[in-house]
N, C-alpha and C positions, 0 to 999 in steps of 0.2 A: 190500914186498907181491909175488912174480914171477906177472906176470899178464900173460895175450895172450888176445886175441880167440878165441873156436874158431872162427867163422865168420861170414860176411854173408848174411843172409836176408832175401827180399821177402815183409815178413808179410800174409796176407789179412787181407779185413775179417773182424771177429768181433762179435756183439753178447753182453756178458757181463752175467752175473747173479748178485747175490751180498749180501754185507754190508759196507756202508762206514761206516768211522767214522775220526776224526781222533784222532791220536796225538801227544804230545808227544816230540821227540826223547830226553830224557832217561830216558823209562819206556817207550820203544815195546819193547823185549824183554817184557817186562810183561805191558803190554796188549795187543801182537800175538796173544803166544800166548791169552789169552783169547779174543781176536776168532777165532782160528782155530778155538777148542773150539764158540763157540757156531755157528760157519760150519758145521761137520761134522754139528751136529746138524740142521739143516737139509735136510741132502742126502738123497734127490736132488730138485732141483727142477723144477719143471714145465717140459715143452721142453729140458730137459738134453739136450745132445747131447756124444758124447763123453766121454773119462775125464780127460782133461786138468784140472787144478787150478790154477787162479791167483793171483797176489799182485799188482795193479795200484797202482804209485803214480801219485795220482790229482791231487796237486798239494801244495805247501805254504806256507807264509807265515812269509817270512826263514828264520831258523834255530830257531825255537821248534819247530814242529810241521805235521804232513802227514797230509795225508787218503788211504787204503789201504781197498782194496777185495780181500775173499776172494770168488774166483768162479768159475762153471764158464761155459764157452761155452752158450747156449740159442740154438735155432731162433726165438722170439720174446720181443720184453720187452713185451709182452703179455699173453699167460700168468702174470707174474711177479706174487706178493702186493704190493697198495701199497706196503707201507713196504719191500718188497726193493728194495736198490739196481741200477742198471740203466748200462751204460755200452755207447757205440758206438766200434769201433777200426777206424780206416780202414786200408786196404793202407799199409804204412809198409816203409822199408829198415831193419833193424835189425843191430847188431852183437850178436853171441849169445856169453856168457861163459858158463862151467859153474862152479858152486861144488860143492864134495863138503866134505860132514862137519856140523859142527854149526850149526844154524840161529842157534845163539846168535852166531856170525862171519860170518854173511851182512851184517850190515852197515857189516863191514870189508871186505868185498870190495864192494859197490854204493859205498864212499869209495875204494876204488882205484881202480874203475872211472871214475868223476866227476872224483877230483881227479888221477889221476895216467894215465889211460889216454887219455881225452876231450883232457885239456890238449897231451900230446905225441902227438895222432894227426893226421891231417890231417882230421877230422871234427868235428863239434861236434854237441850236443844239436837234435835238429828238433822239441824241446817237444811232445811228441805223448805219448801212455800210455807210459810205462815197464814192463816189467813181467816178474814169475818164473812159470815154469813149474815145478811140482813134479813130480818122477819118480812112476810108478806103485807104484816100490818104496821111496817116503819113509817114514820111519818116524817117525809123526805122535807117537805116545808117547815115544820119543825125543829126538824131535827131529833127527834127522840123517837125510841122504841125499843124492841128486843133485838141485841146483837149477838150470835155466836162468836167467840174468838177460838179457835182450831190451832194447837198448836203442837208442830211435830215432834215426836220425842224417841228417845231410844233410854236404856237403862244402863246408870253412871258405871 
């Protein structure tokens, strides 16, 4: 895969509210699609700020599964329903990549970033939340469009 970093950016602190779910790697394309469908039914959230929609990698257990959050930026975590996922993202340095095309190929872009770009760059994972930002023009029905992938980094 011909992958290059689009830019480096200092991310600002954010509060995110949304839907958190655990996914097995093998079935994640289908289960995440359903998670996104369910999440869009909840919008707009109380105290929602801005129009960005985020997909956040919350963690993983070995090579079998990971937790993922569909979310939006909010001004307050207290205004969210009790069963809603919450996340604080601190200011952090990020390498930002662009993915264009079908969301079904997004996993391949993530793999290339983590297994190729990080391994051969002067950076390493900061082990902070990494996330996707979906463009306003993203076609959710067709599952195609522009997605930015923000990878938390520190110097090696």
